[in-house]
C-alpha positions in Angstrom: 21.0 121.3 172.6 23.1 118.3 171.5 23.9 117.9 167.8 22.3 115.2 165.7 24.8 113.1 163.7 24.5 112.0 160.1 26.9 109.3 158.9 27.6 109.2 155.1 28.9 105.7 154.4 32.3 105.8 152.7 33.2 102.6 150.8 35.2 104.5 148.2 32.5 104.6 145.5 30.5 107.8 146.1 30.6 111.5 145.4 30.9 111.9 149.2 32.1 115.6 149.3 29.0 116.8 147.4 26.6 114.8 149.6 28.3 115.8 152.8 28.5 119.5 151.8 24.8 119.5 150.8 23.8 118.0 154.2 26.0 120.5 156.1 24.4 123.3 154.1 20.8 122.4 155.0 21.5 120.9 158.4 21.1 123.0 161.5 22.6 121.5 164.6 23.8 118.6 162.6 27.2 116.9 162.5 28.0 115.2 159.2 30.6 112.5 159.3 32.0 110.6 156.3 33.2 107.3 157.5 33.6 103.5 156.9 33.8 102.9 160.6 30.9 100.6 161.5 30.8 101.8 165.1 30.5 105.4 164.1 27.8 104.6 161.4 25.7 102.6 163.9 26.1 105.4 166.5 24.7 108.1 164.2 21.1 109.3 164.3 20.7 109.0 160.5 22.7 107.3 157.7 23.2 108.2 154.0 24.2 105.4 151.7 25.5 106.9 148.5 27.1 105.4 145.4 28.6 106.2 142.0 30.1 103.8 139.5 29.8 100.2 138.3 27.7 98.0 140.6 30.3 95.1 140.4 33.0 97.4 141.9 30.6 98.9 144.5 29.4 95.5 145.7 33.0 94.2 145.9 34.0 97.1 148.2 30.7 96.8 150.2 31.4 93.1 150.9 35.2 93.6 151.5 34.6 96.3 154.1 31.7 94.6 155.7 29.3 97.4 154.8 26.7 94.9 153.9 26.4 94.0 157.6 26.3 97.6 158.6 23.6 98.5 156.1 21.5 95.5 157.2 21.7 96.8 160.8 21.0 100.4 159.8 18.0 99.2 157.7 16.5 97.7 160.8 17.2 100.5 163.3 17.3 104.1 162.0 16.4 106.5 159.2 18.5 105.7 156.1 18.6 107.5 152.7 20.1 105.6 149.8 21.2 107.6 146.7 21.8 106.5 143.1 24.0 103.3 143.1 23.4 103.1 146.9 19.7 102.6 146.0 20.6 100.0 143.3 22.7 98.1 145.8 19.7 97.7 148.0 17.9 95.6 145.3 18.1 91.9 144.9 20.1 91.8 141.7 21.5 94.0 138.9 21.9 93.2 135.2 25.0 95.4 135.1 28.4 93.7 134.6 26.7 90.5 133.3 24.7 90.2 136.5 25.6 91.0 140.1 23.9 90.0 143.3 23.1 92.9 145.5 22.0 93.3 149.1 18.4 92.2 148.8 17.0 94.8 151.2 14.3 95.6 148.6 13.0 92.8 146.2 13.5 93.7 142.6 16.0 94.1 139.8 18.2 96.8 138.4 17.7 96.7 134.6 19.6 98.1 131.6 17.7 100.8 129.7 18.1 99.0 126.4 19.7 99.6 123.0 18.2 101.3 121.2 16.1 103.2 123.8 13.3 105.3 122.3 10.6 107.6 123.7 6.9 107.4 122.9 7.4 109.1 119.6 10.1 106.8 118.5 12.9 109.3 119.1 16.1 107.7 120.2 17.2 108.4 123.8 20.8 108.5 124.9 22.1 106.2 127.6 23.2 107.1 130.2 20.1 108.9 131.3 21.8 112.2 132.3 20.2 115.4 133.2 17.0 116.8 134.7 13.8 114.8 134.8 10.5 114.9 136.7 9.8 112.9 139.8 6.2 111.8 140.0 5.3 111.1 143.6 3.1 108.0 143.9 2.5 108.1 147.7 2.7 110.7 150.4 5.8 110.8 152.5 7.5 113.2 154.9 10.5 113.5 152.5 8.1 115.0 149.9 7.0 117.8 152.2 7.3 121.2 150.3 8.3 119.4 147.0 5.7 120.0 144.3 4.4 117.1 142.2 6.6 116.5 139.1 9.5 118.6 140.4 12.7 118.2 138.4 15.7 116.3 139.9 19.1 115.5 138.4 19.8 112.0 137.2 23.0 110.2 136.0 22.5 106.4 135.4 22.6 103.7 132.7 20.5 101.2 134.7 17.2 101.7 136.4 15.3 100.1 139.3 12.3 97.9 139.0 10.8 96.9 142.3 8.8 93.7 142.6 6.5 95.1 145.2 4.4 98.1 143.9 3.8 99.3 147.5 7.5 100.2 147.8 7.3 102.8 145.0 7.4 106.4 146.3 8.0 108.1 142.9 8.4 107.3 139.3 10.2 108.9 136.3 10.0 108.2 132.6 12.9 107.8 130.2 11.7 105.4 127.5 10.7 103.0 130.3 9.1 103.5 133.7 11.7 104.1 136.3 10.9 103.3 139.9 12.8 106.4 140.9 12.1 106.5 144.7 11.4 103.6 147.0 10.2 103.6 150.6 9.7 101.0 153.3 9.6 101.7 157.1 12.7 103.7 157.9 14.4 103.4 154.5 14.0 105.9 151.7 16.0 105.5 148.4 16.2 107.7 145.3 17.8 107.1 141.9 18.4 110.9 141.4 21.1 112.9 143.0 19.4 115.3 145.5 22.8 116.9 146.3 22.9 118.0 142.6 19.2 118.9 142.3 19.2 122.5 143.3 16.4 123.8 145.7 14.2 120.7 145.5 17.1 118.3 146.2 18.2 120.4 149.1 14.6 120.4 150.4 14.6 116.6 150.2 17.8 116.4 152.2 16.5 118.9 154.7 13.3 116.8 155.1 15.5 113.7 155.6 17.3 115.4 158.5 14.0 115.9 160.2 12.5 112.5 159.4 11.9 110.2 162.4 11.9 107.1 160.1 8.1 106.8 160.3 5.4 107.7 157.9 
């Protein structure tokens, strides 16, 4: 049986080792390649679009390396999982760094949590949002298979996604504001959390991605 390939897009701004290691751990008969090579990315069966750091720097590298064109083609052709800043880069615009235009794959903004940020009881919350939080699934999806409602995932971010189209929202999380923590449309799935750092549930999500046809 031939191996499936998963390309992890390397534009210098992601925790690529952790993502690749987690995919290799859960993947059977899967080759994981970490690459910036457009030809290799477009030849892969599935693509992961990670990201860590400031969106201004991420977008600068994405544009410099032509990753924007690669992502646009992947978004039209094969299963793609975007993680953390990779998810934010798919939006129209981010408030970070005094405002940065993003890739516009999903309509919506990346917003600052606010200062001060408080919970429902008025307790001040720290920014960045760092640690474990519940993901509340808002629609059925193959990537949620075997993941219980309100399972906990690991987050690290100072800005959060707000999608313009409610039908895109696959899960929410709460941290002083409503976070659109997972988005889905067609063959694209995006999460604000880090599944590679989220223990069993995160590994289950990655395992589900490796089986996902890009439909449903």
